[in-house]
Structures are given as C-alpha cells and as structure tokens.
C-alpha positions in Angstrom: 88.5 119.0 125.8 88.2 115.3 126.5 88.7 112.6 123.8 86.6 109.5 123.8 89.1 107.3 121.9 90.5 104.4 123.9 94.2 104.0 124.4 96.1 101.5 122.3 96.4 98.1 123.8 99.2 97.2 121.4 102.7 98.0 122.6 104.5 97.5 119.3 103.4 93.9 119.1 101.8 92.7 115.9 99.1 90.0 116.0 100.3 86.5 115.5 99.8 84.9 112.1 98.8 81.3 112.0 98.1 78.9 109.2 94.4 78.3 108.7 94.3 76.0 105.7 95.3 75.8 102.1 95.9 79.2 100.7 94.9 81.1 103.8 96.6 82.9 106.7 94.6 84.1 109.7 95.4 86.9 112.1 94.5 86.1 115.7 91.2 87.9 115.6 89.8 85.9 112.7 90.5 88.1 109.6 91.5 85.8 106.7 94.5 86.9 104.7 94.3 85.6 101.2 97.5 84.6 99.3 96.2 86.0 96.0 94.3 89.1 94.9 90.9 89.3 93.2 92.6 88.5 89.9 94.4 85.4 91.2 97.8 87.2 91.3 100.2 87.9 94.1 99.3 91.2 95.8 101.1 94.3 94.5 102.7 92.4 91.6 103.2 95.1 89.0 104.8 92.7 86.5 102.1 90.0 86.5 100.1 89.7 83.4 96.6 90.9 84.1 93.9 92.9 82.5 95.0 96.0 84.5 98.8 95.8 84.0 99.1 98.2 81.1 96.8 100.8 82.6 98.6 100.6 86.0 102.0 101.2 84.4 100.7 104.1 82.3 99.3 105.6 85.5 102.7 105.5 87.2 104.4 106.9 84.1 102.2 110.0 84.4 102.5 110.1 88.1 106.3 110.0 88.2 106.7 112.6 85.5 104.4 115.2 87.0 104.7 114.8 90.8 107.5 117.4 91.3 108.3 119.6 94.3 106.7 122.6 92.6 103.6 120.7 91.7 103.1 119.5 95.3 103.5 123.0 96.7 100.9 124.4 94.2 98.4 121.6 95.1 98.9 122.1 98.8 98.4 125.8 98.5 95.3 125.4 96.4 93.6 122.6 98.2 94.8 123.6 101.7 92.2 126.4 101.7 89.4 123.8 102.1 87.0 126.1 100.4 85.3 123.8 97.8 82.5 121.7 99.3 81.1 120.8 102.7 79.9 117.2 103.0 79.3 114.7 105.8 81.7 111.8 106.2 79.2 109.3 104.9 78.3 111.5 102.0 82.0 111.4 101.0 82.0 107.6 101.3 79.0 107.4 99.0 80.6 109.8 96.5 83.4 107.2 96.0 80.9 104.7 94.6 81.7 106.3 91.3 85.4 105.6 91.2 87.8 102.7 90.6 91.5 103.3 91.5 93.5 103.0 88.3 96.8 102.5 90.2 95.6 99.4 92.0 96.6 96.1 90.5 94.6 94.1 93.1 91.1 95.5 92.8 88.7 97.0 90.4 85.7 97.6 92.7 84.2 101.0 93.6 86.2 102.7 96.4 83.4 102.6 99.0 83.8 98.8 98.9 87.5 99.1 99.8 86.8 101.5 102.7 84.3 99.1 104.2 86.4 96.0 103.5 89.3 97.6 105.3 87.2 98.9 108.3 85.4 95.6 108.7 88.6 93.6 108.6 90.1 95.8 111.3 86.9 95.5 113.4 87.2 91.7 113.5 90.7 91.8 115.0 90.5 95.0 117.0 86.9 95.2 118.2 87.7 97.6 121.0 89.8 100.1 118.9 86.9 102.1 117.4 89.3 104.9 116.4 91.0 102.4 114.2 87.7 101.3 112.6 87.0 105.0 111.8 90.5 105.4 110.4 89.9 102.4 108.1 86.6 104.0 107.0 88.0 107.5 106.2 91.6 106.7 105.2 90.9 107.0 101.4 88.2 109.7 101.6 90.6 112.1 99.9 89.9 110.3 96.7 86.9 112.6 96.4 89.5 114.8 94.5 88.5 112.8 91.5 85.0 114.2 91.6 84.0 117.4 89.7 82.9 119.1 92.9 86.5 118.8 94.2 88.3 119.7 91.0 88.2 116.4 89.1 92.0 115.9 89.3 93.5 113.2 87.1 94.1 109.9 88.8 97.9 110.3 88.8 97.4 113.3 91.1 95.0 111.5 93.5 95.9 107.8 93.9 98.9 105.5 93.8 102.0 104.9 96.0 103.4 108.1 97.6 106.9 109.3 98.1 108.8 112.4 99.3 109.6 115.2 96.9 112.5 117.6 97.5 115.0 114.7 97.8 116.2 111.8 95.6 113.6 109.3 94.4 114.4 105.9 95.9 114.7 103.0 93.5 112.2 101.0 95.6 109.4 103.2 94.1 107.2 101.3 91.7 108.2 101.8 88.1 111.2 103.9 89.2 112.4 104.3 85.6 109.8 106.9 84.8 111.2 109.4 87.3 114.0 110.2 84.9 111.5 112.5 83.1 110.6 114.3 86.3 112.2 117.8 86.4 113.4 117.1 90.0 115.4 114.1 88.9 118.2 116.2 87.5 117.9 119.2 89.9 120.9 119.2 92.2 118.8 120.8 94.9 116.5 117.9 95.0 118.3 114.8 93.7 120.6 113.9 96.7 119.7 111.6 99.6 118.6 114.4 101.9 117.8 117.1 99.4 116.3 120.0 101.2 115.8 118.0 104.4 118.1 116.9 107.3 118.5 113.6 109.0 115.8 112.8 111.5 113.8 116.0 110.6 110.5 114.1 110.9 108.0 113.2 108.2 105.7 116.0 109.2 108.4 118.3 107.8 108.6 116.4 104.5 106.5 117.2 101.4 104.9 114.0 100.0 103.7 113.5 96.5 100.3 115.0 96.2 97.2 112.8 96.4 94.3 111.6 98.5 96.5 110.8 101.5 98.0 114.2 102.0 94.6 115.9 101.2 92.7 113.9 103.8 95.5 114.6 106.3 95.1 118.3 105.6 91.3 118.1 106.0 91.6 116.4 109.3 94.4 118.6 110.6 92.7 121.9 109.6 89.4 120.8 111.1 91.4 120.3 114.3 90.6 116.6 114.6 91.3 115.0 117.9 92.0 111.5 116.4 95.3 110.2 117.9 98.6 110.9 116.1 98.7 107.3 115.0 95.5 107.8 113.1 96.9 110.9 111.4 100.1 109.0 110.6 98.1 106.2 109.0 96.0 108.6 106.9 99.0 110.5 105.5 101.4 107.6 105.0 99.3 104.5 104.2 100.3 104.7 100.6 104.0 105.3 101.4 105.0 101.8 100.4 108.7 102.6 99.8 108.9 103.3 103.6 106.7 100.7 105.2 107.4 97.9 102.7 111.0 98.5 101.7 112.4 100.6 104.6 113.4 103.5 102.3 113.6 107.1 103.6 113.9 106.0 107.2 116.7 108.6 107.6 114.0 111.3 107.5 112.0 109.8 110.4 112.1 111.1 114.0 111.2 109.1 117.2 107.4 109.8 117.0 107.4 108.6 113.4 109.1 105.3 114.4 106.5 104.8 117.2 103.6 105.5 114.9 105.0 103.0 112.3 103.9 100.2 114.6 100.3 101.1 114.0 100.8 101.8 110.3 102.2 98.3 109.8 99.2 96.8 111.5 96.8 98.9 109.5 98.6 98.1 106.2 97.7 94.4 106.5 94.0 95.2 106.4 94.3 98.0 103.8 96.1 95.6 101.4 94.8 92.1 102.1 91.1 92.9 102.6 90.7 93.7 98.9 88.5 91.1 97.3 85.5 90.6 95.1 83.4 89.8 98.2 81.0 92.7 98.6 80.2 94.3 101.9 76.5 94.6 102.7 76.5 98.4 103.0 73.1 98.8 104.5 73.9 96.1 107.2 77.0 97.8 108.4 76.0 101.4 107.8 74.3 101.9 111.2 77.4 100.9 113.1 79.6 103.3 111.2 77.1 106.2 111.5 77.0 105.6 115.2 80.8 105.5 115.3 81.1 108.8 113.3 78.7 110.4 115.8 80.5 109.0 118.8 84.0 110.0 117.6 83.1 113.3 115.9 80.2 115.1 117.6 80.8 118.2 119.6 79.1 118.7 123.0 79.7 121.2 125.9 82.7 119.3 127.2 83.7 116.7 124.6 85.3 117.1 121.2 86.3 114.1 119.2 87.2 113.3 115.6 86.3 115.6 112.8 84.3 118.5 114.1 80.5 118.2 113.6 81.1 115.0 111.7 81.8 117.0 108.7 84.4 116.6 105.9 84.9 120.1 104.6 87.3 119.9 101.7 
C-alpha cells in the first residue's frame, strides 16, 4: 500500500516565536498565541479563581480516585472490541457539539469548536502537513464516549490529563493529593518508580489512564490506520501533561518515543493555545476537512490512507 501523507519537513526544530504586540506571541506561520485564556486567566492555572475552578477540582478528585490499573484494563477490554457504533469521522465531530469538557479550566465551548480551532491553527503554520491538520481534527474524537451511544461514561473516565497506571503517580499530576485515595497508591506492586515496567520499555507498553486519548488511539490502531507514528503518538499522549510539560515519566520512553515527542510539543501549542471564545465558521471550513478526510482515508485499488473508508467505528 502507498500512503499519501507528506514527509515531515521539521527535523526536531520548533517554529520561532516572536513578539507581535501587547499580549500576543506569534508563531512564524501567523497563528497568534494569547497570553490568557477565554476567562482572562493564565492557561492551565488550576488555582486561579474562576467560575470553573470548583468543578474542575471535583473532576480531578473523582478521576484520581477511580483511575486504577484494574479499571483501565477493564475499560480497554470492553471498548477495545469496537462493537458499539459505526459513524463517519464528521458525524463524530458533530456529535461532540453536545459536550463541554469539565476538566478544562480554559474553555467552556462545545468540543467541535476546539477540534476546529486546533486544526485551523495548525493549518496556518503548517499548510503543507495535511496529516497534521487531520490529526488536529480527530485528536479529541474519543470524547464520543460521553454520548449514550458509546456508553455515556462519566467525564472523569473520558477527559482530563492522562498518566500511566501500574507505577507510582508523579507529583506533577494536577491535584496530586487525590491519588491517596486510589487503591494503587498503597499497592507495593504499583507504587514504585518503575512499578510493573522497566526503564526504556517504551510508552506503547505502558497502560495510560483511560479516556478519549487511549480510546481514539485504539480505534485508529484497530482500523489499521496508515497515519504516521507521530500522529498516533499525538493522539494517545496529547493529554499526558506530566510528560510533555514537566518531563515526568521519561524513564519509560524509548528512542521512537523521544523522536515523536518533537511533533507532540509542536502540536501541544495549538491544542492548548488555540482555545478561545472566537467561533469557527463550521460551514466555511467543512468542505476542506471533508476533502481532507477523503484524501487521507479513502481506499482505492492501490492506495490506503488514514482510517479505512473514512469511518470511525467505535
């Protein structure tokens, strides 16, 4: 099979950031990086007083108590069968119109807005990397787990920062204190630095807390996607802030992980800083993304790219 995804033009180099004016930073391609979120606060400030602070903290309390090694194994076994619903990629995007991420202190807009904000911001700075545009569009599609058709899981089992299970919880995790009520916290099999893992074992061999990231990764993997490994890495680890913001858990990474981190760090700028109250004109950009889905996902006699038949089959 032949893949129609262009090769990366970035060799570990991040785009230069220059000052554009008061309160703004600009990446070389033109995407404006704001200094504050849609509530006027610093991005990812979990202590700032805002209308969402209490709800976000309660979310993480529930998340940290319940996201155990056994819970993750059960969820992976149940949802890894991919036997619930078959929908197109765009249908999944539209389904997210109904949901707001309760773990996010920076935005309270429907999730389809975030998908398009991310993808459009990437498109400005990387116009030739259409695989990265598509990754921006689909990276949060796993949040369909919130919908009744997909099991209507509670938000703590779908969204929020992710972290490994099966080894000690790192103190860089948001609201770390609530892990003390997680059954793994006092389990000697899981509460050491390496736990059940070994140094350099590779993140593919590590169980991550269950949620939309790991679910979408499983959907893409089981559908035999031909998106590049960097795209799969972004999909599975874009919420793994203890790693890409604080450098925690690097002892579990292998060389391929370290290489893919270059793209994740680039992607993270757009995933985080594109969040705003400025709405995307969905109908205006929809034709481009539909053509992109077709280009990168359709099957033909000699070409297979993206998710087979442009379907997301959870």
